[in-house]
C-alpha positions as a Markdown table, in Angstrom:
| # | Residue | x | y | z |
|---|---|---|---|---|
| 1 | Unk | 0.1 | -0.3 | 0.2 |
| 2 | Unk | 1.4 | 3.2 | -0.8 |
| 3 | Unk | 1.5 | 6.2 | 1.7 |
| 4 | Unk | -0.4 | 9.3 | 0.7 |
| 5 | Unk | 0.4 | 13.0 | 1.8 |
| 6 | Unk | -1.7 | 14.6 | 4.4 |
| 7 | Unk | -4.5 | 16.6 | 2.5 |
| 8 | Unk | -4.6 | 14.3 | -0.3 |
| 9 | Unk | -8.2 | 13.3 | -1.8 |
| 10 | Unk | -9.3 | 9.9 | -1.8 |
| 11 | Unk | -9.3 | 10.2 | -5.2 |
| 12 | Unk | -5.9 | 11.5 | -5.7 |
| 13 | Unk | -5.0 | 8.6 | -3.7 |
| 14 | Unk | -6.4 | 6.1 | -6.0 |
| 15 | Unk | -5.1 | 7.8 | -8.8 |
| 16 | Unk | -1.7 | 7.7 | -7.6 |
| 17 | Unk | -1.5 | 4.0 | -6.8 |
| 18 | Unk | -3.0 | 3.1 | -10.2 |
| 19 | Unk | 0.4 | 5.4 | -11.7 |
| 20 | Unk | 2.3 | 3.5 | -9.6 |
| 21 | Unk | 0.9 | 0.1 | -11.1 |
| 22 | Unk | 1.0 | 1.3 | -14.7 |
| 23 | Unk | 4.8 | 2.4 | -13.8 |
| 24 | Unk | 6.1 | -0.9 | -12.6 |
| 25 | Unk | 3.9 | -3.5 | -14.4 |
| 26 | Unk | 1.9 | -1.6 | -17.5 |
| 27 | Unk | -1.6 | -0.6 | -18.3 |
| 28 | Unk | -3.1 | -3.8 | -18.6 |
| 29 | Unk | -2.0 | -5.2 | -14.8 |
| 30 | Unk | -4.4 | -2.2 | -13.8 |
| 31 | Unk | -7.8 | -3.8 | -12.7 |
| 32 | Unk | -10.3 | -2.0 | -10.0 |
| 33 | Unk | -10.4 | -5.3 | -7.9 |
| 34 | Unk | -6.5 | -5.3 | -7.6 |
| 35 | Unk | -6.4 | -1.5 | -7.1 |
| 36 | Unk | -8.8 | -1.7 | -4.2 |
| 37 | Unk | -7.1 | -4.5 | -2.8 |
| 38 | Unk | -3.8 | -2.9 | -2.6 |
| 39 | Unk | -5.3 | 0.0 | -1.1 |
| 40 | Unk | -7.1 | -1.7 | 1.3 |
| 41 | Unk | -10.6 | -0.7 | 0.3 |
| 42 | Unk | -13.5 | -2.5 | -1.3 |
| 43 | Unk | -13.9 | -2.1 | -5.4 |
| 44 | Unk | -17.2 | -0.2 | -5.0 |
| 45 | Unk | -14.8 | 2.6 | -3.5 |
| 46 | Unk | -12.8 | 2.7 | -6.5 |
| 47 | Unk | -16.3 | 2.8 | -8.6 |
| 48 | Unk | -17.1 | 6.1 | -6.5 |
| 49 | Unk | -14.3 | 8.0 | -8.0 |
| 50 | Unk | -13.8 | 6.5 | -11.3 |
| 51 | Unk | -16.7 | 5.2 | -13.6 |
| 52 | Unk | -14.6 | 2.2 | -15.1 |
| 53 | Unk | -10.7 | 1.3 | -15.9 |
| 54 | Unk | -10.9 | 3.1 | -19.3 |
| 55 | Unk | -11.8 | 6.6 | -17.2 |
| 56 | Unk | -8.8 | 5.8 | -15.2 |
| 57 | Unk | -6.5 | 5.3 | -17.4 |
| 58 | Unk | -7.7 | 8.2 | -19.1 |
| 59 | Unk | -6.8 | 10.3 | -16.1 |
| 60 | Unk | -3.5 | 8.5 | -15.7 |
| 61 | Unk | -2.6 | 9.9 | -19.3 |
| 62 | Unk | -4.1 | 13.3 | -18.8 |
| 63 | Unk | -1.7 | 13.2 | -15.2 |
| 64 | Unk | 1.0 | 11.9 | -17.8 |
| 65 | Unk | 0.3 | 15.2 | -19.8 |
| 66 | Unk | 0.6 | 17.5 | -16.9 |
| 67 | Unk | 4.1 | 15.7 | -15.7 |
| 68 | Unk | 5.1 | 16.5 | -19.0 |
| 69 | Unk | 4.2 | 20.1 | -19.7 |
| 70 | Unk | 5.7 | 20.3 | -16.0 |
| 71 | Unk | 9.3 | 19.1 | -17.0 |
| 72 | Unk | 9.2 | 21.3 | -20.3 |
| 73 | Unk | 7.7 | 24.7 | -18.9 |
| 74 | Unk | 10.8 | 25.8 | -17.4 |
| 75 | Unk | 12.8 | 25.2 | -20.2 |
| 76 | Unk | 10.8 | 26.4 | -23.2 |
| 77 | Unk | 10.9 | 29.8 | -21.5 |
| 78 | Unk | 14.6 | 30.4 | -21.3 |
| 79 | Unk | 15.6 | 33.7 | -23.1 |
| 80 | Unk | 17.9 | 31.9 | -25.7 |
| 81 | Unk | 15.2 | 30.1 | -28.0 |
| 82 | Unk | 17.7 | 27.7 | -29.3 |
| 83 | Unk | 18.9 | 26.8 | -25.9 |
| 84 | Unk | 15.3 | 26.4 | -24.8 |
| 85 | Unk | 14.3 | 23.6 | -27.8 |
| 86 | Unk | 17.7 | 21.8 | -27.0 |
| 87 | Unk | 17.1 | 21.6 | -23.6 |
| 88 | Unk | 12.9 | 21.3 | -24.4 |
| 89 | Unk | 13.8 | 18.2 | -26.5 |
| 90 | Unk | 16.3 | 16.7 | -24.1 |
| 91 | Unk | 13.7 | 16.6 | -21.1 |
| 92 | Unk | 11.1 | 15.3 | -23.6 |
| 93 | Unk | 13.4 | 12.4 | -24.5 |
| 94 | Unk | 14.3 | 12.0 | -20.5 |
| 95 | Unk | 10.7 | 12.0 | -19.8 |
| 96 | Unk | 9.5 | 9.1 | -22.4 |
| 97 | Unk | 12.1 | 7.2 | -21.4 |
| 98 | Unk | 12.0 | 7.4 | -17.6 |
| 99 | Unk | 8.0 | 6.9 | -17.7 |
| 100 | Unk | 7.9 | 4.3 | -20.6 |
| 101 | Unk | 4.8 | 2.8 | -19.6 |
| 102 | Unk | 2.9 | 6.3 | -18.6 |
| 103 | Unk | 4.4 | 7.4 | -22.3 |
| 104 | Unk | 2.8 | 4.4 | -24.0 |
| 105 | Unk | -0.7 | 5.0 | -22.1 |
| 106 | Unk | -0.5 | 8.8 | -23.6 |
| 107 | Unk | 0.1 | 8.3 | -27.0 |
| 108 | Unk | -0.6 | 4.7 | -28.0 |
| 109 | Unk | -2.7 | 2.7 | -25.8 |
| 110 | Unk | -6.1 | 2.5 | -27.3 |
| 111 | Unk | -8.0 | 1.2 | -23.9 |
| 112 | Unk | -7.8 | 4.8 | -22.7 |
| 113 | Unk | -11.0 | 6.8 | -23.0 |
| 114 | Unk | -11.0 | 9.0 | -25.9 |
| 115 | Unk | -9.6 | 12.4 | -25.1 |
| 116 | Unk | -12.5 | 15.2 | -24.7 |
| 117 | Unk | -12.0 | 18.3 | -26.4 |
| 118 | Unk | -11.4 | 19.8 | -23.0 |
| 119 | Unk | -8.3 | 17.4 | -22.9 |
| 120 | Unk | -7.1 | 18.3 | -26.0 |
| 121 | Unk | -7.4 | 22.3 | -25.3 |
| 122 | Unk | -5.6 | 21.6 | -21.9 |
| 123 | Unk | -2.7 | 19.2 | -23.9 |
| 124 | Unk | -2.6 | 22.1 | -26.2 |
| 125 | Unk | -0.8 | 24.1 | -23.7 |
| 126 | Unk | 2.4 | 22.4 | -24.6 |
| 127 | Unk | 1.7 | 22.6 | -28.4 |
| 128 | Unk | 1.6 | 26.3 | -27.8 |
| 129 | Unk | 4.8 | 26.4 | -25.5 |
| 130 | Unk | 6.8 | 24.9 | -28.5 |
| 131 | Unk | 5.2 | 26.8 | -31.1 |
| 132 | Unk | 5.7 | 30.2 | -29.2 |
| 133 | Unk | 9.4 | 29.0 | -28.6 |
| 134 | Unk | 9.9 | 28.2 | -32.5 |
| 135 | Unk | 8.2 | 31.9 | -33.2 |
| 136 | Unk | 10.5 | 33.4 | -30.7 |
| 137 | Unk | 13.7 | 31.8 | -32.7 |
| 138 | Unk | 12.6 | 32.6 | -35.7 |
| 139 | Unk | 11.9 | 36.4 | -35.1 |
| 140 | Unk | 15.5 | 36.5 | -33.3 |
| 141 | Unk | 16.8 | 35.0 | -36.4 |
| 142 | Unk | 18.3 | 31.8 | -34.8 |
| 143 | Unk | 16.1 | 29.8 | -36.8 |
| 144 | Unk | 14.8 | 30.0 | -40.2 |
| 145 | Unk | 12.1 | 31.4 | -41.7 |
| 146 | Unk | 9.0 | 29.2 | -41.8 |
| 147 | Unk | 5.7 | 28.2 | -39.9 |
| 148 | Unk | 6.1 | 27.5 | -36.4 |
| 149 | Unk | 3.5 | 25.0 | -36.5 |
| 150 | Unk | 5.2 | 23.1 | -39.0 |
| 151 | Unk | 8.8 | 23.2 | -37.0 |
| 152 | Unk | 6.7 | 22.0 | -34.1 |
| 153 | Unk | 5.0 | 19.1 | -36.1 |
| 154 | Unk | 8.1 | 18.0 | -37.1 |
| 155 | Unk | 10.2 | 18.3 | -34.2 |
| 156 | Unk | 7.9 | 16.6 | -32.2 |
| 157 | Unk | 7.7 | 13.7 | -34.5 |
| 158 | Unk | 11.2 | 13.0 | -34.5 |
| 159 | Unk | 11.4 | 13.5 | -30.7 |
| 160 | Unk | 8.0 | 10.9 | -30.6 |
| 161 | Unk | 9.5 | 8.8 | -33.2 |
| 162 | Unk | 12.8 | 8.2 | -31.1 |
| 163 | Unk | 11.3 | 7.6 | -27.8 |
| 164 | Unk | 9.2 | 4.8 | -29.2 |
| 165 | Unk | 12.3 | 3.2 | -31.2 |
| 166 | Unk | 14.3 | 3.5 | -27.7 |
| 167 | Unk | 11.4 | 2.0 | -25.8 |
| 168 | Unk | 11.2 | -0.8 | -28.4 |
| 169 | Unk | 14.6 | -1.6 | -28.4 |
| 170 | Unk | 14.9 | -1.1 | -32.0 |
| 171 | Unk | 16.6 | 2.2 | -32.5 |
| 172 | Unk | 19.2 | 1.6 | -35.2 |
| 173 | Unk | 21.8 | 4.0 | -33.3 |
| 174 | Unk | 23.7 | 2.7 | -30.5 |
């Protein structure tokens, strides 16, 4: 059973325990019954806070996006856009490699309840940070002229592809 900080809601306690299971054993290992047993509650208690496993996995994925944003936000506001992009790219890769099961859940797991428009708007904060950093780089003349959204799409695709290759063990580079 995990310890919980004072003042943490029961919903947060359940979510954090489920995140721990996902990080250690993967999303497929989470069941409402095993989560309840691990916490010392009845399964009915878990269902008071999460309608089903899909909703729980969805909330874990959203928490993953929040953690990724928290990791990237400080560096993407560095005054030098080139430094910000390089530091942000490194932190993105570090996050994905340090949290492989959460990362897969965020981007690949089809058992996650579909992202709502509010979720997408929330996640767009990360996109907007990258875009604004690229726009600052273009304005400062340290990045070539172009559409900042296109730069973000290409850059994010490269980072995402690298993380997935590294996690699969199929990265062609040592």
